[in-house]
C-alpha positions as CSV (number, residue, x, y, z in Angstrom):
1,X,11.0,88.6,3.1
2,X,12.1,89.0,6.8
3,X,12.5,85.7,8.6
4,X,11.3,87.5,11.8
5,X,7.9,88.5,10.3
6,X,7.1,85.8,7.8
7,X,4.6,83.1,8.7
8,X,6.5,80.0,9.9
9,X,6.3,76.7,8.0
10,X,5.7,73.7,10.2
11,X,7.8,70.6,9.7
12,X,7.3,67.0,10.8
13,X,9.4,63.9,10.3
14,X,7.9,60.4,10.0
15,X,10.6,57.9,11.2
16,X,13.0,58.4,14.0
17,X,15.8,56.0,13.1
18,X,19.3,57.0,12.0
19,X,18.1,58.7,8.8
20,X,15.0,60.1,10.4
21,X,17.0,61.9,13.1
22,X,19.3,63.2,10.4
23,X,16.3,64.7,8.7
24,X,15.2,66.1,12.0
25,X,18.6,67.7,12.5
26,X,18.5,69.1,9.0
27,X,15.2,70.9,9.5
28,X,16.6,72.3,12.8
29,X,19.6,73.7,10.9
30,X,18.0,74.7,7.6
31,X,17.8,78.4,8.5
32,X,21.4,78.7,9.5
33,X,22.9,78.1,6.0
34,X,23.0,80.3,2.8
35,X,21.0,83.5,2.7
36,X,18.2,84.8,4.9
37,X,14.8,85.4,3.4
38,X,13.2,82.0,4.0
39,X,10.2,81.6,6.3
40,X,11.2,80.4,9.8
41,X,10.7,76.7,10.5
42,X,8.5,75.5,13.3
43,X,9.6,72.0,14.4
44,X,6.2,70.5,15.0
45,X,6.4,66.7,15.4
46,X,8.3,63.5,15.2
47,X,6.4,60.2,14.4
48,X,7.7,56.7,14.9
49,X,5.8,53.5,15.7
50,X,8.4,52.8,18.4
51,X,7.5,55.5,21.0
52,X,10.9,55.7,22.7
53,X,12.5,56.6,19.4
54,X,9.9,59.3,18.7
55,X,10.2,60.8,22.1
56,X,14.0,60.8,22.2
57,X,14.3,62.4,18.7
58,X,11.6,65.1,19.5
59,X,13.4,66.0,22.8
60,X,16.9,66.0,21.4
61,X,16.1,68.0,18.2
62,X,13.6,70.4,19.8
63,X,10.3,69.2,18.2
64,X,7.1,70.1,20.0
65,X,5.7,66.6,20.2
66,X,6.2,62.9,19.6
67,X,3.5,60.7,18.1
68,X,3.4,57.0,17.3
69,X,1.0,57.1,14.3
70,X,1.9,58.9,11.1
71,X,-1.8,59.6,10.5
72,X,-1.6,62.1,13.3
73,X,0.8,64.0,11.1
74,X,-1.4,63.7,8.0
75,X,-4.5,64.9,10.0
76,X,-2.8,67.9,11.6
77,X,-3.7,70.9,9.5
78,X,-1.0,73.0,11.1
79,X,1.8,70.9,9.5
80,X,3.1,72.1,6.1
81,X,6.1,69.9,5.3
82,X,6.9,66.3,6.0
83,X,9.9,64.1,5.6
84,X,9.1,60.4,5.1
85,X,11.9,58.3,6.5
86,X,10.5,54.8,7.1
87,X,10.6,51.4,5.3
88,X,10.0,52.0,1.6
89,X,7.0,49.6,1.6
90,X,5.2,52.4,3.6
91,X,6.2,55.3,1.3
92,X,3.3,55.2,-1.1
93,X,0.5,55.1,1.4
94,X,2.0,57.8,3.5
95,X,2.9,60.1,0.6
96,X,-0.5,59.8,-1.0
97,X,-2.2,60.6,2.2
98,X,0.1,63.6,2.9
99,X,-0.4,65.0,-0.7
100,X,-4.2,64.6,-0.3
101,X,-3.9,66.6,2.9
102,X,-2.0,69.4,1.1
103,X,1.4,68.8,2.6
104,X,4.7,69.1,0.9
105,X,6.6,65.8,0.9
106,X,10.3,64.9,1.0
107,X,10.5,61.1,0.7
108,X,13.7,59.1,1.3
109,X,15.0,56.8,-1.3
110,X,14.4,54.3,-2.7
111,X,11.1,55.9,-3.6
112,X,9.0,52.8,-3.0
113,X,9.1,49.0,-2.6
114,X,7.7,48.2,-6.1
115,X,7.7,49.7,-9.5
116,X,3.9,49.9,-9.4
117,X,4.0,52.0,-6.2
118,X,6.8,54.2,-7.5
119,X,4.9,54.8,-10.8
120,X,1.8,55.7,-8.8
121,X,3.8,58.2,-6.7
122,X,5.3,59.8,-9.8
123,X,1.8,60.1,-11.3
124,X,0.5,61.6,-8.0
125,X,3.3,64.2,-8.2
126,X,2.1,65.4,-11.6
127,X,-1.3,66.2,-10.1
128,X,-0.1,67.4,-6.7
129,X,-0.5,71.1,-5.9
130,X,2.5,70.7,-3.4
131,X,6.2,70.2,-3.7
132,X,7.4,66.6,-3.7
133,X,11.0,65.3,-3.7
134,X,13.1,62.2,-3.4
135,X,16.0,62.3,-1.0
136,X,19.1,61.7,-3.1
137,X,21.4,63.7,-0.8
138,X,24.7,63.0,-2.5
139,X,23.6,65.5,-5.1
140,X,24.3,68.1,-2.4
141,X,27.8,66.9,-1.5
142,X,30.3,69.6,-2.4
143,X,32.8,67.2,-3.9
144,X,30.3,65.3,-5.9
145,X,28.9,68.6,-7.3
146,X,32.5,69.7,-8.1
147,X,33.1,66.4,-10.1
148,X,29.9,67.1,-12.0
149,X,31.2,70.6,-12.7
150,X,34.5,69.3,-13.9
151,X,32.7,67.0,-16.3
152,X,30.1,69.6,-17.6
153,X,32.8,72.3,-18.2
154,X,35.0,69.8,-20.1
155,X,37.9,70.2,-17.7
156,X,38.5,66.4,-17.8
157,X,38.1,66.3,-21.5
158,X,35.9,63.6,-23.0
159,X,34.9,61.3,-20.1
160,X,35.4,57.6,-21.1
161,X,35.0,55.8,-17.8
162,X,33.0,56.3,-14.6
163,X,33.6,53.9,-11.7
164,X,31.7,53.9,-8.4
165,X,31.3,51.5,-5.5
166,X,29.3,51.7,-2.3
167,X,30.3,49.1,0.2
168,X,28.8,48.8,3.7
169,X,28.9,46.2,6.4
170,X,25.5,46.7,8.2
171,X,24.5,43.2,7.0
172,X,27.8,41.5,7.4
173,X,27.0,39.8,10.7
174,X,24.8,36.7,10.2
175,X,23.1,37.5,13.6
176,X,21.9,40.9,12.3
177,X,18.1,40.3,12.5
178,X,15.5,40.2,9.7
179,X,14.2,43.6,8.7
180,X,12.5,45.3,5.8
181,X,15.8,45.8,4.0
182,X,16.1,42.0,3.5
183,X,12.6,41.6,2.1
184,X,11.5,42.0,-1.5
185,X,12.8,40.8,-4.8
186,X,16.4,40.7,-6.1
187,X,17.3,44.3,-7.0
188,X,15.8,45.8,-3.9
189,X,18.5,44.7,-1.5
190,X,22.0,46.2,-1.6
191,X,21.2,47.6,-5.0
192,X,18.0,49.2,-4.0
193,X,19.5,50.6,-0.8
194,X,23.0,51.9,-1.3
195,X,23.0,51.2,-5.1
196,X,20.3,53.7,-5.6
197,X,22.8,56.4,-4.5
198,X,25.4,55.1,-7.0
199,X,22.9,55.3,-9.9
200,X,21.7,58.8,-9.0
201,X,25.3,60.0,-8.4
202,X,26.5,58.6,-11.7
203,X,23.8,60.4,-13.6
204,X,24.4,63.6,-11.6
205,X,28.0,63.6,-12.6
206,X,28.0,62.1,-16.1
207,X,24.5,62.4,-17.4
208,X,21.8,59.8,-18.3
209,X,22.5,56.1,-18.6
210,X,21.3,54.5,-21.8
211,X,21.9,50.8,-21.0
212,X,23.1,48.4,-18.3
213,X,24.7,45.0,-18.8
214,X,26.9,42.4,-17.2
215,X,25.0,42.4,-14.0
216,X,25.5,39.9,-11.2
217,X,23.9,39.5,-7.8
218,X,24.4,37.2,-4.9
219,X,23.1,36.6,-1.4
220,X,25.8,35.5,1.0
221,X,23.7,35.3,4.1
222,X,20.7,33.2,3.2
223,X,18.6,33.6,6.3
224,X,18.4,35.8,9.3
225,X,17.0,35.6,12.9
226,X,13.7,37.2,13.7
227,X,13.8,39.6,16.6
228,X,11.2,39.5,19.3
229,X,11.4,43.2,20.0
230,X,12.3,46.4,18.3
231,X,15.7,46.5,16.5
232,X,17.7,49.1,14.6
233,X,20.0,48.8,11.6
234,X,23.1,46.7,12.5
235,X,21.7,45.2,15.7
236,X,22.9,41.7,16.4
237,X,20.9,39.1,18.4
238,X,21.5,36.2,20.7
239,X,20.3,33.5,18.3
240,X,20.2,30.6,20.8
241,X,16.4,30.2,20.4
242,X,15.8,32.3,17.4
243,X,13.4,31.6,14.5
244,X,15.0,32.3,11.1
245,X,13.5,33.7,7.9
246,X,14.9,33.6,4.4
247,X,16.6,36.6,3.0
248,X,14.8,37.5,-0.3
249,X,17.2,39.9,-2.0
250,X,20.8,40.7,-2.8
251,X,23.7,41.3,-0.5
252,X,26.0,42.2,-3.4
253,X,25.3,43.6,-6.8
254,X,27.7,44.6,-9.7
255,X,27.0,45.8,-13.2
256,X,28.3,47.8,-16.1
257,X,26.6,50.6,-18.0
258,X,26.8,53.0,-20.9
259,X,26.0,56.7,-20.7
260,X,24.4,58.8,-23.4
261,X,27.8,60.6,-23.8
262,X,29.4,57.3,-24.8
263,X,31.3,56.8,-21.6
264,X,31.1,53.4,-19.8
265,X,30.4,52.8,-16.2
266,X,31.3,50.1,-13.7
267,X,29.4,49.8,-10.4
268,X,29.4,47.6,-7.3
269,X,27.5,47.7,-4.1
270,X,27.4,45.6,-1.0
271,X,25.8,45.5,2.5
272,X,28.1,42.7,3.7
273,X,31.5,44.4,3.0
274,X,33.3,43.4,6.2
275,X,34.9,46.3,8.1
276,X,33.5,49.0,5.8
277,X,30.6,50.8,7.6
278,X,29.9,53.4,5.0
279,X,32.4,53.4,2.1
280,X,31.4,55.3,-1.1
281,X,34.1,56.0,-3.7
282,X,33.9,57.5,-7.2
283,X,36.4,57.9,-10.0
284,X,35.9,59.8,-13.2
285,X,38.4,59.4,-16.0
286,X,38.6,61.5,-19.2
287,X,40.9,62.3,-22.1
288,X,42.4,65.3,-20.2
289,X,42.4,64.2,-16.6
290,X,40.9,62.2,-13.8
291,X,39.2,63.0,-10.6
292,X,38.3,60.9,-7.5
293,X,36.3,61.3,-4.3
294,X,36.1,59.1,-1.2
295,X,33.3,59.6,1.3
296,X,35.8,58.7,4.1
297,X,37.7,61.9,3.1
298,X,34.6,63.9,2.4
299,X,36.3,67.3,2.5
300,X,38.6,66.8,-0.5
301,X,38.9,65.4,-4.0
302,X,41.9,64.1,-5.9
303,X,42.6,65.3,-9.4
304,X,45.3,64.8,-12.1
305,X,45.0,66.7,-15.4
306,X,46.9,68.3,-18.3
307,X,47.6,71.4,-16.2
308,X,50.3,69.5,-14.3
309,X,53.8,70.6,-15.4
310,X,55.8,68.1,-17.5
311,X,57.3,65.4,-15.4
312,X,55.2,66.5,-12.3
313,X,52.0,64.7,-13.0
314,X,50.1,62.7,-10.4
315,X,47.0,62.9,-8.3
316,X,47.0,66.0,-6.1
317,X,44.7,66.6,-3.2
318,X,42.3,69.6,-3.5
319,X,40.5,70.6,-0.3
320,X,36.9,71.5,-0.4
321,X,36.7,75.3,-0.1
322,X,34.6,78.3,-1.1
323,X,35.1,77.7,-4.8
324,X,33.2,74.3,-4.5
325,X,29.4,74.2,-4.9
326,X,27.4,74.5,-1.8
327,X,30.3,75.2,0.5
328,X,30.8,79.0,0.6
329,X,27.6,79.8,2.5
330,X,26.8,76.3,3.6
331,X,29.4,76.2,6.4
332,X,30.0,78.5,9.4
333,X,33.7,78.0,8.7
334,X,33.8,78.1,5.0
335,X,37.5,77.8,4.5
336,X,39.5,75.0,2.9
337,X,40.6,72.4,5.4
338,X,37.6,72.6,7.7
339,X,36.0,69.7,6.0
340,X,32.5,68.4,5.6
341,X,30.5,65.3,6.5
342,X,27.6,63.4,5.0
343,X,25.3,65.2,7.6
344,X,25.6,68.6,5.8
345,X,24.1,67.2,2.7
346,X,20.7,66.7,4.4
347,X,20.7,70.3,5.6
348,X,21.5,71.6,2.1
349,X,18.7,69.4,0.7
350,X,16.3,70.7,3.3
351,X,17.2,74.3,2.4
352,X,16.6,73.7,-1.3
353,X,13.3,72.0,-0.5
354,X,12.2,74.9,1.7
355,X,13.2,77.4,-1.1
356,X,10.9,75.4,-3.5
357,X,8.0,75.5,-1.0
358,X,8.5,79.2,-0.4
359,X,8.8,80.0,-4.1
360,X,12.3,81.4,-3.9
361,X,14.0,81.6,-7.3
362,X,16.6,84.3,-7.1
363,X,19.9,82.7,-5.9
364,X,18.1,79.4,-5.3
365,X,20.0,76.1,-5.0
366,X,19.3,73.5,-7.7
367,X,15.9,71.9,-7.0
368,X,15.6,68.6,-5.3
369,X,15.2,65.3,-7.1
370,X,11.6,64.6,-7.9
371,X,9.4,61.6,-7.4
372,X,9.9,61.1,-11.2
373,X,13.7,60.9,-10.6
374,X,13.1,58.3,-7.8
375,X,10.9,56.3,-10.2
376,X,13.6,56.5,-12.9
377,X,16.3,55.2,-10.5
378,X,14.1,52.3,-9.6
379,X,13.5,51.5,-13.3
380,X,17.3,51.4,-13.8
381,X,17.7,49.2,-10.7
382,X,15.0,46.9,-12.1
383,X,16.9,46.8,-15.4
384,X,20.1,45.7,-13.5
385,X,18.1,42.9,-11.8
386,X,16.8,41.8,-15.2
387,X,20.3,41.8,-16.6
388,X,21.5,39.6,-13.7
389,X,18.5,37.2,-14.1
390,X,19.4,36.8,-17.8
391,X,23.1,36.1,-17.2
392,X,24.3,39.6,-17.8
393,X,22.4,40.5,-21.0
394,X,22.3,44.2,-22.0
395,X,19.1,46.1,-21.1
396,X,18.2,49.2,-23.0
397,X,17.2,52.3,-21.0
398,X,16.7,54.8,-23.8
399,X,12.9,54.7,-23.4
400,X,12.9,55.5,-19.7
401,X,11.6,58.9,-18.6
402,X,14.4,61.5,-17.9
């Protein structure tokens, strides 16, 4: 298929906040990575209820128009693919409308705001004649994929311990105003937001979880001021005359888990980790080695294994290079030491999604996470919340869909 003669596929993004503009950028870049042969992408529209955001994103990323109602996207027969990047309470209504309109849907995580809605979306996926996916982008990180490869090939021996933590400070300031992230039951706060990435990354690297236990949650900032105008993530207010509302979910969540392989896992996530704007760290320990990755040093992993000469053991830095998954054709400078950022993951995800839509199988990237995967992650998060509510009791996961 020639990209110059193929019929373009039209893309729209619903949501023009930080993650929404990252999706917008990914669709702009999608044809520049990996091999040719995909249909060209027409950047059709950006939708956001806050018109200045929609207009700014459309102009900066080269989209044809900006709209303030997502229904304008659903009703536009020329649009083929849509990224949903808004508050998760809106995901189900929008996704169901888009699927009914025959559009392919890439929905950000967490999949929905309730298990009922997530289940309905997973059921809709089974009947949909379109491609649907959940945005677990860390699956596309070259280092995370390399850790998964080290585990699956047995390079680290028998894995006995997986440890992961995702600590952010976007909610650390008590003057950060009330937003959708602070609404909903325990388990849909820090756990549902950044913890969803921990859960999916853990299963990507080490396989399915079969139980969780020892969970604990806390809310350190009990109420937040209500903004009178539009706010973005991390915005702080002058609270002199502010009205406050109660925070309904967790600022911090920790838990332990067991994998089907027999390995144990330890997890912690926070949205009030002072001074850590976006800190994700992973350690995998096995009988023949250990490997670590830190998002702050996205272009490398650290590894120590039995290949080290006697007396010369210790963690060594390995730079992401062409031998890592995704990297060789995913960077315009695909040599070790150039590095990566979290941004590229979205482009790789968009490329994989576009391959699925176009029916490309030869040389295709691994398919995107499904709505069913997003539902499974929410079921695990719910199990963590139930463990915390019961004082840390073990909750079995073996009956969950895989």
